C-alpha positions as CSV (number, residue, x, y, z in Angstrom):
1,M,-2.5,-7.7,0.0
2,P,-3.4,-9.8,-3.0
3,S,-4.9,-13.2,-4.3
4,A,-8.3,-14.6,-4.8
5,P,-10.2,-17.4,-6.7
6,A,-11.0,-16.7,-10.3
7,S,-14.4,-15.5,-11.6
8,L,-15.8,-13.8,-14.6
9,D,-14.9,-10.4,-12.8
10,Q,-11.7,-11.3,-11.2
11,E,-8.6,-13.2,-12.1
12,T,-5.8,-14.4,-10.0
13,S,-2.3,-15.7,-10.3
14,T,-0.8,-16.8,-7.0
15,P,2.6,-18.5,-6.3
16,S,0.9,-20.9,-3.7
17,S,-0.6,-22.8,-6.5
18,P,2.2,-25.2,-7.5
19,G,1.7,-27.7,-4.7
20,P,1.1,-28.5,-1.0
21,K,4.7,-28.1,0.0
22,R,4.7,-24.5,-1.2
23,R,1.3,-23.9,0.6
24,A,2.7,-25.3,3.8
25,V,5.6,-22.9,3.8
26,L,3.3,-20.0,3.2
27,Q,0.9,-21.1,5.9
28,S,3.7,-21.6,8.5
29,L,5.2,-18.2,7.7
30,A,1.8,-16.5,7.9
31,A,1.3,-18.3,11.2
32,L,4.5,-16.7,12.5
33,T,3.3,-13.3,11.7
34,A,-0.1,-14.0,13.3
35,G,1.5,-14.4,16.6
36,L,3.1,-10.9,16.6
37,G,0.5,-9.5,18.8
38,A,2.1,-11.2,21.8
39,L,5.3,-9.1,21.5
40,P,6.2,-6.8,24.4
41,D,4.4,-3.4,24.6
42,A,5.7,-0.8,22.2
43,Q,6.9,2.6,23.4
44,A,5.8,6.0,21.9
45,L,8.0,6.8,18.8
46,P,10.2,9.8,19.4
47,A,9.9,12.8,17.0
48,Q,13.1,12.8,14.8
49,T,14.4,14.2,11.6
50,L,14.1,11.9,8.7
51,R,17.3,11.6,6.8
52,F,17.7,10.7,3.2
53,P,18.8,8.5,1.4
54,R,19.1,6.4,4.7
55,D,15.3,6.6,5.5
56,H,14.5,5.5,2.0
57,G,16.0,2.1,3.2
58,A,14.7,-0.5,5.6
59,H,14.6,-0.2,9.5
60,P,15.0,-3.6,10.6
61,D,14.8,-2.6,14.4
62,M,11.1,-1.8,13.8
63,R,8.3,-4.3,13.7
64,T,6.5,-3.3,10.6
65,E,7.5,-1.5,7.4
66,W,6.1,-1.2,4.0
67,W,7.0,0.5,0.6
68,Y,3.8,1.0,-1.4
69,I,3.4,2.3,-5.0
70,T,-0.1,2.8,-6.8
71,G,-1.0,4.6,-9.8
72,E,-2.8,4.8,-13.1
73,A,-1.5,4.5,-16.7
74,R,-2.9,4.2,-20.2
75,D,-1.4,3.1,-23.6
76,A,-1.3,5.0,-26.7
77,A,-4.8,3.8,-27.7
78,G,-6.2,5.1,-24.5
79,R,-6.8,1.8,-22.5
80,E,-6.7,2.4,-18.9
81,F,-5.0,0.5,-16.1
82,G,-4.5,0.8,-12.4
83,F,-1.4,-0.9,-10.7
84,Q,-0.3,-1.6,-7.2
85,L,2.8,-3.1,-5.9
86,T,3.8,-3.4,-2.1
87,F,6.8,-4.8,-0.3
88,F,6.5,-5.5,3.3
89,R,9.0,-6.3,6.0
90,T,8.1,-7.8,9.4
91,R,10.6,-8.2,12.3
92,V,10.0,-11.5,14.3
93,D,11.1,-10.6,17.7
94,A,10.8,-14.2,19.0
95,A,13.4,-15.3,16.4
96,Q,16.0,-12.6,17.1
97,S,18.0,-14.6,19.6
98,L,18.1,-17.8,17.4
99,T,21.5,-18.6,16.0
100,S,20.5,-20.7,13.0
101,K,20.9,-19.0,9.6
102,F,17.5,-20.4,8.8
103,A,15.7,-18.5,11.6
104,A,13.1,-16.1,10.2
105,R,14.2,-13.0,12.0
106,Q,12.8,-10.9,9.2
107,L,10.1,-11.7,6.9
108,V,9.6,-10.2,3.5
109,F,6.1,-10.1,1.7
110,A,5.2,-8.7,-1.6
111,H,2.0,-8.0,-3.5
112,A,1.3,-7.0,-7.0
113,A,-1.9,-6.1,-8.8
114,I,-3.2,-4.7,-12.1
115,T,-6.7,-3.5,-12.7
116,D,-7.8,-3.5,-16.4
117,V,-10.6,-0.7,-16.3
118,A,-12.1,-1.7,-19.7
119,G,-12.2,-5.4,-19.0
120,K,-13.3,-4.6,-15.4
121,K,-10.8,-7.3,-14.2
122,L,-8.2,-7.5,-11.5
123,W,-5.1,-9.7,-11.6
124,H,-2.9,-10.0,-8.5
125,D,-0.1,-12.0,-7.0
126,Q,1.5,-12.4,-3.6
127,R,4.9,-13.8,-2.3
128,I,6.4,-14.4,1.1
129,A,9.8,-15.6,2.4
130,R,12.3,-15.2,5.3
131,E,15.0,-12.7,4.5
132,G,18.4,-14.1,3.3
133,F,20.1,-16.5,1.0
134,N,20.2,-13.8,-1.7
135,Y,16.4,-14.5,-2.3
136,A,14.7,-12.1,0.0
137,A,16.2,-8.7,1.1
138,A,15.5,-5.2,2.2
139,S,18.5,-2.9,2.3
140,S,18.9,-0.5,5.1
141,A,21.0,1.9,3.0
142,D,18.3,2.9,0.4
143,T,15.2,1.4,-1.2
144,E,16.5,-1.7,-2.6
145,L,14.0,-4.6,-2.3
146,K,14.0,-8.1,-3.6
147,L,11.8,-11.2,-3.3
148,G,12.9,-13.7,-5.9
149,D,12.6,-12.1,-9.2
150,W,10.5,-9.3,-7.8
151,Q,12.5,-6.1,-7.3
152,L,12.0,-2.3,-6.4
153,Q,15.1,-0.1,-6.3
154,R,15.6,3.6,-6.0
155,R,18.6,5.8,-7.3
156,P,19.2,9.5,-7.4
157,A,17.4,11.1,-10.3
158,E,19.6,12.7,-13.1
159,P,20.3,15.5,-13.3
160,D,18.6,16.6,-10.1
161,L,20.2,14.3,-7.6
162,A,17.8,15.6,-5.0
163,G,15.0,13.7,-6.8
164,S,14.4,9.9,-7.0
165,A,14.0,7.4,-9.8
166,Y,12.4,4.1,-9.0
167,R,12.5,0.9,-11.0
168,A,9.9,-1.9,-10.4
169,R,10.1,-5.3,-11.9
170,L,7.5,-7.8,-10.9
171,P,6.8,-10.7,-13.3
172,A,3.9,-12.9,-12.3
173,K,2.2,-15.9,-13.9
174,D,-0.5,-14.1,-15.9
175,F,0.7,-10.6,-15.8
176,S,3.8,-8.4,-15.1
177,I,4.7,-4.9,-14.0
178,E,7.8,-3.3,-15.4
179,L,7.7,0.4,-14.7
180,D,10.0,3.3,-14.1
181,F,9.1,6.2,-11.9
182,L,10.5,9.6,-11.5
183,S,9.8,12.3,-8.8
184,T,8.3,15.5,-9.9
185,Q,7.9,17.1,-6.6
186,P,9.7,17.0,-3.1
187,L,8.9,14.4,-0.5
188,L,5.8,15.0,1.6
189,L,6.4,14.3,5.3
190,E,3.1,13.1,6.8
191,G,2.0,14.0,10.2
192,R,4.3,16.0,12.4
193,Q,7.5,16.2,10.2
194,G,7.2,12.5,9.2
195,L,5.7,11.3,12.6
196,S,2.1,10.2,11.9
197,R,-0.3,9.5,14.7
198,K,-2.6,6.6,14.1
199,G,-4.6,6.2,17.3
200,P,-5.6,7.7,20.8
201,D,-2.4,6.4,22.4
202,E,0.9,7.9,21.4
203,R,2.5,4.6,20.8
204,Q,0.1,4.1,17.9
205,A,2.2,6.0,15.3
206,S,4.6,5.5,12.4
207,Y,7.2,7.4,10.6
208,Y,5.7,8.1,7.2
209,Y,6.5,10.0,4.0
210,S,4.8,10.1,0.6
211,Q,6.0,10.8,-2.9
212,P,3.0,11.9,-4.8
213,Q,2.8,12.9,-8.5
214,L,5.5,10.4,-9.7
215,S,5.6,10.1,-13.4
216,A,5.4,6.5,-14.5
217,R,6.5,4.8,-17.8
218,G,7.0,1.4,-18.9
219,Q,5.2,-1.9,-19.7
220,L,2.3,-3.8,-18.3
221,K,1.7,-7.3,-19.5
222,L,-1.6,-9.3,-19.2
223,R,-1.5,-12.9,-20.5
224,G,1.3,-12.3,-22.8
225,Q,0.0,-8.9,-24.3
226,R,2.2,-6.0,-23.7
227,F,1.0,-2.4,-23.2
228,D,3.5,0.4,-23.3
229,V,2.0,3.0,-20.8
230,Q,2.6,6.1,-19.0
231,G,0.8,7.8,-16.2
232,K,1.1,8.9,-12.6
233,A,1.9,7.2,-9.4
234,W,2.2,7.6,-5.6
235,L,4.6,6.1,-3.2
236,D,4.2,5.6,0.5
237,H,6.9,4.4,2.9
238,E,5.9,3.7,6.4
239,W,7.5,2.0,9.5
240,S,6.3,1.5,13.0
241,Q,6.4,-0.3,16.3
242,E,2.7,-0.4,16.9
243,L,0.3,0.9,14.2
244,L,-3.1,-0.1,15.4
245,H,-5.1,0.4,18.7
246,P,-6.3,-2.9,20.3
247,Q,-9.8,-1.9,19.5
248,A,-9.1,-1.0,15.8
249,R,-10.9,-3.1,13.2
250,G,-9.4,-1.6,10.0
251,W,-8.9,1.6,8.1
252,D,-10.2,3.5,5.1
253,W,-7.5,5.4,3.2
254,I,-7.1,7.5,0.0
255,G,-3.9,8.8,-1.7
256,M,-4.9,11.0,-4.7
257,N,-2.9,12.8,-7.4
258,L,-5.0,15.7,-8.5
259,D,-4.8,16.9,-12.1
260,D,-3.5,20.3,-11.1
261,G,-0.5,18.8,-9.3
262,S,-1.9,18.9,-5.9
263,A,-1.8,15.9,-3.5
264,L,-4.5,14.6,-1.1
265,T,-4.2,11.9,1.6
266,A,-7.0,11.1,4.1
267,F,-7.8,8.2,6.4
268,E,-9.8,7.0,9.3
269,L,-9.2,4.1,11.7
270,R,-12.5,2.3,12.5
271,S,-13.2,0.6,15.8
272,N,-14.7,-2.6,16.5
273,D,-18.0,-0.9,17.6
274,G,-18.4,1.0,14.3
275,G,-17.0,4.2,15.6
276,V,-13.9,6.2,14.5
277,L,-10.7,5.9,16.6
278,W,-8.6,8.4,14.7
279,D,-8.5,10.2,11.4
280,G,-6.0,12.4,9.6
281,G,-4.3,13.2,6.3
282,S,-2.7,16.0,4.3
283,F,-3.3,18.3,1.4
284,R,-0.4,19.9,-0.6
285,P,-1.0,22.2,-3.4
286,A,1.1,21.9,-6.6
287,K,3.3,24.8,-5.3
288,G,3.2,25.6,-1.6
289,D,3.4,23.9,1.8
290,A,1.3,20.9,3.0
291,Y,-1.5,21.4,5.3
292,I,-1.6,18.5,7.8
293,F,-5.1,17.6,9.0
294,S,-5.9,17.5,12.7
295,R,-8.1,14.9,14.3
296,G,-11.6,15.5,13.6
297,E,-11.1,17.2,10.3
298,V,-11.7,14.2,8.1
299,I,-14.9,12.3,7.8
300,F,-15.6,9.3,5.6
301,K,-19.5,8.8,4.8
302,P,-20.1,5.6,2.6
303,M,-22.6,6.3,-0.3
304,R,-22.7,3.1,-2.4
305,L,-22.0,-0.6,-1.4
306,W,-20.8,-3.6,-3.3
307,K,-20.9,-7.1,-2.1
308,S,-18.0,-9.4,-3.3
309,P,-19.5,-12.5,-4.9
310,L,-16.3,-14.3,-3.9
311,T,-16.2,-13.6,-0.2
312,Q,-19.7,-12.2,0.5
313,T,-17.9,-9.3,2.1
314,T,-19.7,-5.9,1.5
315,Y,-17.5,-2.8,0.9
316,P,-18.3,1.0,0.3
317,V,-17.1,1.6,-3.1
318,E,-18.2,5.2,-3.2
319,W,-17.6,7.7,-0.5
320,M,-18.0,11.2,0.5
321,V,-14.9,12.3,2.2
322,R,-14.9,15.7,4.0
323,T,-11.4,17.3,4.4
324,P,-10.3,20.8,5.1
325,A,-9.5,21.2,1.4
326,D,-13.0,20.2,0.1
327,F,-15.9,17.9,0.2
328,Y,-15.0,15.0,-2.2
329,T,-16.6,12.1,-3.8
330,V,-14.3,9.1,-4.1
331,R,-15.6,6.5,-6.7
332,A,-14.2,3.1,-7.5
333,L,-13.6,2.8,-11.4
334,V,-14.1,-1.0,-10.9
335,D,-16.2,-2.5,-8.1
336,A,-14.3,-5.9,-8.1
337,Q,-11.0,-4.9,-6.7
338,E,-10.9,-7.1,-3.7
339,L,-7.7,-8.6,-2.8
340,D,-7.1,-11.9,-0.8
341,S,-3.6,-12.0,0.8
342,R,-4.5,-14.7,3.4
343,A,-1.5,-16.8,2.0
344,S,1.0,-14.0,2.9
345,T,-0.1,-11.1,5.2
346,G,-3.3,-12.8,6.3
347,A,-5.6,-10.0,5.2
348,L,-8.6,-9.8,3.0
349,Y,-9.3,-6.3,1.8
350,W,-10.3,-3.9,-1.0
351,E,-7.9,-1.7,-2.7
352,G,-8.3,-0.1,-6.1
353,L,-8.2,2.6,-8.6
354,S,-10.7,5.3,-8.0
355,E,-11.6,8.8,-9.3
356,L,-11.8,12.0,-7.2
357,I,-14.7,14.4,-7.6
358,D,-14.8,17.9,-6.0
359,S,-17.9,19.5,-4.4
360,Q,-18.7,21.1,-7.8
361,G,-19.2,17.7,-9.3
362,K,-15.9,18.0,-11.4
363,R,-13.5,15.1,-11.8
364,V,-10.2,16.5,-10.3
365,G,-7.9,13.5,-9.9
366,R,-7.4,9.8,-9.6
367,G,-5.6,7.6,-7.1
368,Y,-6.2,4.5,-4.9
369,L,-8.7,3.8,-2.2
370,E,-8.0,1.1,0.4
371,M,-10.3,-0.5,2.8
372,T,-9.4,-3.0,5.4
373,G,-11.2,-4.8,8.2
374,Y,-14.6,-5.4,6.4
375,H,-14.2,-9.1,6.3
376,S,-12.7,-9.6,9.7
377,P,-10.6,-7.3,12.1
378,L,-7.1,-6.5,10.7
379,R,-4.2,-7.6,12.7
380,L,-0.9,-5.6,12.5
381,S,1.7,-5.3,15.4
């Protein structure tokens, strides 16, 4: 969900900058997705057994899907970074009956971002294209995503073929992400064995699994300077027919890798009137089964606000998050991690590297906090 004007605290690279023709293409494709709310009513998703490696791949019959990797890394000198990469796929139902090979039946988006903690700067980029022509693709067989020279691929891990090894290569104008990820734990099926409820109506749900505690290794580049890094990452893969209730404005979400090997997910869906439509999440210890949170077991309470000098949008950058596992403080490591993706997915939101502090005041982990719908209501169908 990336891209915003440059400032002292935030720097941007975006592929829409080369000229008006490119901007027109991005705007027309974004307009296509903005009309997805007029699609026929979605039906409730059935419970089903997720099967792998098939369900690592795309589900082109579903409206909305994303593969999302966030994490933290540091170089040998101790310089700290956050990173985020996301590939989206959107089915455009209105184009399914068109016979032209140029018809935008499926759209592929991608976002990439790096947070330089010491420099308190965020770099981000975004891309969008219709699927096809060997330029944009999302394989149905396994995680194999391509958008120009941006790629994310999965393969079975050696020697344990039950695990996963991911390779991400996303070169941008002023930065690049070249990282390899290796699973260290089994997949975490969110919700009810991978069927995650997202609202008061049964049709507001997604198929959803996470891969926490990924080991990360590779290179990050910032304006030509290369940093050899290693760290931890978190992967989410989610697909749905209808994710948000009509009264939903946005969500607050955390995915946290704890230092002891545990994994914490928590979210709330906010309504237009300021209430909470739904909440949920999970906690899995380093060894043991996950506890899936029931509705009403998660509470987000904002503790500190930050106002973006670029958009004048106010975001909570420190939270108290109550879960069945503990009462946590979630604190942004850099306030200025706002992302402007209005040239691709259409959203303006905040997403960034944050630390997790337990009820005893001890820092117990790190991960990513995402907040949507603070500038304007989020639209996903």
